[in-house]
C-alpha positions in Angstrom: 4.8 -1.9 -11.9 1.3 -3.0 -11.0 2.7 -4.8 -7.9 3.1 -1.5 -6.1 -0.6 -1.7 -5.5 0.3 -3.4 -2.3 1.2 -0.4 -0.8 -0.6 0.1 2.7 -4.4 0.1 1.4 -7.1 -0.3 4.0 -10.8 0.6 4.4 -13.9 0.5 6.6 -17.2 0.5 4.8 -20.0 -1.7 6.2 -21.1 -3.6 3.2 -20.1 -7.0 4.6 -21.2 -8.5 7.9 -18.6 -7.6 10.5 -17.1 -10.5 12.4 -14.6 -8.4 14.3 -14.8 -4.7 15.3 -11.8 -2.6 14.8 -10.2 -1.3 18.0 -11.8 2.1 19.0 -8.4 3.8 19.2 -7.1 2.7 15.8 -8.1 5.8 13.9 -6.6 8.1 16.5 -3.3 6.1 16.5 -3.0 6.4 12.7 -3.6 10.1 12.9 -0.5 10.3 15.1 1.8 8.9 12.4 3.8 11.8 11.0 6.5 9.7 9.3 7.1 6.1 8.5 9.9 4.2 6.9 10.1 0.5 6.3 11.6 -2.3 4.2 9.4 -4.7 2.3 9.8 -8.1 0.6 7.4 -8.9 -2.2 6.6 -12.4 -3.4 4.9 -12.8 -6.8 3.2 -16.1 -7.5 2.3 -16.5 -11.2 -0.1 -19.4 -11.9 1.8 -20.7 -14.9 5.2 -20.6 -13.1 6.6 -22.8 -10.4 9.0 -20.4 -8.8 8.1 -17.2 -6.9 9.4 -13.9 -8.1 11.1 -12.1 -5.2 11.7 -8.3 -5.0 12.6 -6.0 -2.2 12.4 -2.3 -1.6 11.5 0.5 0.8 8.6 2.8 1.7 9.2 6.3 3.0 6.2 8.5 4.1 6.1 12.0 5.5 2.7 13.3 6.4 1.5 16.2 4.1 4.8 16.0 2.2 5.4 12.9 0.1 5.1 9.1 -0.2 7.9 7.1 -1.8 7.5 3.5 -2.9 10.7 2.2 -4.5 12.2 -1.2 -5.2 15.9 -1.8 -4.6 16.0 -5.4 -6.1 15.9 -6.4 -8.9 15.8 -2.7 -10.0 14.9 0.7 -8.7 11.5 1.4 -10.2 8.6 2.7 -8.2 6.8 6.0 -7.8 6.7 9.2 -5.6 3.4 10.9 -4.8 3.9 14.5 -3.7 1.6 17.6 -3.6 -1.0 15.6 -5.4 1.5 15.0 -8.3 2.6 11.5 -9.3 6.1 10.9 -10.6 6.9 7.4 -12.0 10.4 6.0 -11.4 12.2 3.9 -14.0 14.5 1.0 -13.5 17.4 3.3 -12.7 15.3 5.1 -10.0 15.0 8.3 -12.0 11.8 10.0 -13.1 10.4 8.8 -16.4 7.6 9.9 -18.6 4.1 8.6 -18.0 3.7 5.4 -20.1 0.0 5.2 -19.5 0.1 3.9 -15.9 0.0 7.3 -14.3 -3.8 7.4 -13.9 -3.9 4.0 -12.1 -0.9 4.9 -9.9 -2.4 8.2 -9.0 -5.5 6.4 -7.7 -3.2 3.9 -5.8 -1.2 6.7 -4.3 -4.2 8.5 -3.0 -5.5 5.3 -1.4 -2.1 4.7 0.3 -2.0 8.2 1.7 -5.5 8.0 3.0 -4.6 4.6 4.6 -1.5 6.0 6.3 -3.3 9.0 7.8 -6.4 7.0 8.7 -8.9 8.8 6.4 -9.7 5.6 4.5 -11.1 4.1 7.7 -14.2 6.1 7.1 -16.9 4.6 4.9 -16.2 4.8 1.1 -17.4 3.3 -2.1 -14.1 1.6 -3.2 -14.3 -1.7 -1.3 -16.6 -4.0 0.6 -14.9 -5.0 3.8 -14.9 -8.0 6.2 -13.1 -8.2 9.5 -11.9 -11.7 10.4 -11.1 -12.7 14.0 -7.4 -13.5 14.4 -5.4 -14.0 17.6 -2.2 -12.3 16.4 -3.3 -9.8 13.8 -6.2 -7.5 12.8 -7.2 -9.2 9.6 -9.1 -7.2 7.0 -10.5 -8.6 3.7 -11.4 -6.1 0.9 -13.3 -6.8 -2.3 -13.2 -4.1 -5.0 -16.5 -2.5 -6.0 -15.4 -0.2 -8.8 -15.2 -1.7 -12.3 -11.6 -0.6 -12.9 -10.4 -2.5 -9.9 -12.7 -5.5 -10.4 -11.0 -6.2 -13.8 -7.7 -6.7 -12.0 -8.4 -7.9 -8.4 -10.7 -10.4 -6.7 -9.6 -9.6 -3.2 -7.1 -7.9 -0.9 -6.1 -9.3 2.5 -4.5 -7.0 5.0 -2.9 -7.9 8.3 -2.2 -5.2 10.9 -0.1 -5.5 14.1 -2.3 -5.4 17.2 0.3 -3.6 19.3 0.4 -0.4 17.1 -2.0 -1.0 14.2 0.7 -0.8 11.6 0.3 -2.9 8.5 2.4 -6.0 8.5 1.4 -8.0 5.4 -0.7 -7.4 2.2 -1.9 -10.2 0.0 -3.3 -9.4 -3.5 -5.5 -11.9 -5.3 -5.8 -11.1 -9.0 -8.5 -12.1 -11.5 -5.8 -14.1 -13.4 -5.2 -16.4 -10.4 -1.8 -14.8 -9.7 -1.0 -13.7 -6.1 1.3 -11.1 -4.7 2.3 -11.1 -1.0 4.1 -8.1 0.6 5.7 -8.3 4.0 6.8 -5.2 5.9 9.8 -5.1 8.2 12.2 -2.8 10.0 9.4 -0.3 10.5 10.3 3.1 12.0 7.5 5.4 13.0 7.7 9.2 13.6 11.5 9.5 13.1 12.8 12.7 11.5 12.9 12.8 7.7 14.4 15.7 5.8 12.2 17.2 3.1 15.1 17.4 0.7 15.4 13.6 0.5 12.5 13.6 -1.9 13.9 16.3 -4.2 16.1 14.0 -6.3 13.0 12.1 -7.4 11.2 15.2 -8.8 11.4 16.0 -12.5 13.1 19.4 -13.1 
């Protein structure tokens, strides 16, 4: 389930020369996001294979409540991050015991939550960042600094919509040469979400 790393990661340290400034109202706009739901399509390109692996799923976020990242094709695996607790989901979409991936996914979950509420736009030690001038998108390149991430990733590319600063596409470049591209669609912002929708994913 490493591919869920794509989740909605973004950052703003100043370790790289900046070729494009972020819009001054971007942080404030992200702070106004209380809920977000969207569909995503994930394309996995493995260097030793000719065909792309395609999977689809959904993201559901409610500020200060929970974050759900779940596939609906080819299975229902994923994770839910709630009250600083991580629950892994198996292929049937039900909670499963931590198989050793919990530590990494907890880190990923924290980054996603910080990205959605805008906190990660403040300077941090996780990534070196470069902003690339684009006509249609806000394009951000991230290079991991921490050893744990450097063993897996060489670079992340993030593309944000200029009209509302919501993430549109994430491209993950792995050390192995493999690449994962995630495209978001059918995004709905600040629509009501019932707290109880997350209950079925929490272990009793």
